[in-house]
N, C-alpha and C positions, 0 to 999 in steps of 0.2 A: 250236332255233337261238338263241333269245333267252337261254336258260339258259347256253349256251356263251359268248355275248358278255358276259353279266353276270359269269360266272366269270372270264373273261380280264380284264375291267376291274378286278374286285376284286383279283385276284392281282397285276396291275400296280401298283395303288395300294398294296397292302400291301408289295410288294417295294421301293417307293420310300421307305417310312417305316421308320424304325429306332428301336427303343427303347434300343438299346445305345449307350453313349457312344462318341465317337471315341477310338481308342486314343492314349495318350500316347506321343510318340516317345521312344525310348530310345537313348542313345549307348553303343556298345561300346568299351571301353578295354582296352589292354594296358599292362604296365609299359614305360616307355621302355627301349630297348635298352641293354644294358650298355656302358659305355665302357671296359671292361677292355682294356688294350693287351697284345699279345703280348710276353712277356718270356722271355728265355733264361736269366736268372739265377735262382739258388736251386734248391731240390730239385725233382726231377722224379718223375713217377709213371707206371707203364706202363699201368695200366687202372683204371677206376673206373666203377661203376654208380650213378646217382642215383635214389633212390626218392622216390615221392610222399610228402609228409609226412602224418602223422596230424594231424587237426584236430578242433576241436569242431564241433558241428552248425551253429553260426552261421557259421563260416568255411568250411563245406563247399559253399556255394553260389557263385554268381557275382555276388553283391551287393557293392557298394562300401559298407562299413559305417563307422559312427561310433559309438564307445563314449561314451555320454553320462556326465555327472557322477554320475548316479544308478545307474550300472553297467548300464544297459539299452542294447541295440543299436538303432540306427536306421539306415536306409539312404538313400543319395541316391536320390530317386524316379526320376530320368531317366537313371541311369547303371548300367551293368553291366560286369563284367569279360568279356573275350572267351571265357574258359574258367572252369570252377570253380577257386577259389583254390588248392587243392592242386596241380592240374595247371599252373596259371599259374606258381606258384612253382618247381616242379620244372623246367619248361621254361625259365624265365628263368635259373635257376642253371646249367642245362646249357649255355645260350648263353654265360654268363659264363665258365664253365670252358673252353669251346671257344676263346673269344677270348683267354684268358690263354695257352693253348698249352702249359702244363707237364704236362698229362696226355695221353699218347699215344693211348690208346683210351678213348673215353667212350661210355657207353650209358645207357639209362634202364630202369626196371623195366617199362615198357611194351614194350620191345624183346624181352623174354624171352631175353636173351643172358647167357652166363656171364661173370662177372668175379670177380677175387680179392677185391676190396673193394667195399663198398656204403656210400654216404653217405645217411643218412635221418634221421628224427627227428620232432619234434613242432613244428608251426608254431602258436605260441600267440597271435600277433597279426600281422595284415597289414591294418591299418585306421587310421582317424583316431581320436584321443582328444581329448575336451574336458577341458582343464586350466585352471582358474581363468579361464574366459572365452576362452582361446586354443585354437586347434586345432593338434594335433601329429600328424604321421604316424609310426606306430610299427610296426616289424617286430621280432618276438621269435621266435627259432628255437632250439630245443634240439636240437643236432646230435649224431648218433651215427655213428661210423665202425665198421663191422662187418665181420668176416671172413665173406665170403659162404658159404664152405664149412661152417664150424663154427657159424655164427651167433653167435659170441662178440663181445661189444662190446670193441673195442680202445681206444676213447677216446670221451668225450662232453663237451660244453661248451655253455653257453648263449651265444648271440650276440644282441645287441640294438642297434638303431639307431633314432634318432629325428630327425626333421626338422621344424622349425616351418613352419607354413603362413602365407603372406602374406595369403591371402583365404579365402573359404569355398566357392568354386565347386568342382565335381567335377574340373575340369581341374587346379586347384591341388593337390587331394588326390592325383591321379595323379602329378603332377610331384614332389611331396614324397615320396611312397612310392617313386618311382624313385630319388631321391637317397639315401633310407635304404637301399634294396636295394643300391645301388652300394657304399656304405660297409660294409655288413654282408658283402657277397660278398668284398671284398678280405681282410677278416680271416678269413673262412671258408676261402677258398682257401689262404692261408698256413698256417693251422692244419691243414687236411686234409693238405697235402703234408708238413708237419713230423711229424705223427703217423703217417703211412703209411710214412715213411722208415726 
């Protein structure tokens, strides 16, 4: 009986002590929603599938990254994207295209639906860069418009948008990346519709 009581006392004491540090709270972010307004003007497109972009290993995670002056990546320690960057970017673009309204039928590569055209490419940057002591939000996307049936590239073009950051906090990084995404998406939408027509 004494052994049982001793065992229970020890297990209670050990359970109360922890050698593991307290976990650091992490905030999950998404890009601010697109402010793209529905427009009836300009070319229209019947159907389009948006594909997840190809990314480097560094951009394949959900870390909010900063490219330092020495070309090394660092991450905001208490911030994460709500989804891996390729998925975050594809879904954000899908929303921007929906809000614009000039594409009648939109889908993504995750839907497994057929479409005549596919917009994909390489996402080369969706991060903050240190430039001369200042922080700049940068999005760089090499877009490809592809005939989904033949897999032939119909058009390709690099899109890039940069926005200066007023501060260093992760909230400012997310806001600046949202502004850059908005500018880039307007040019991407117009280009896609012009090339598909």
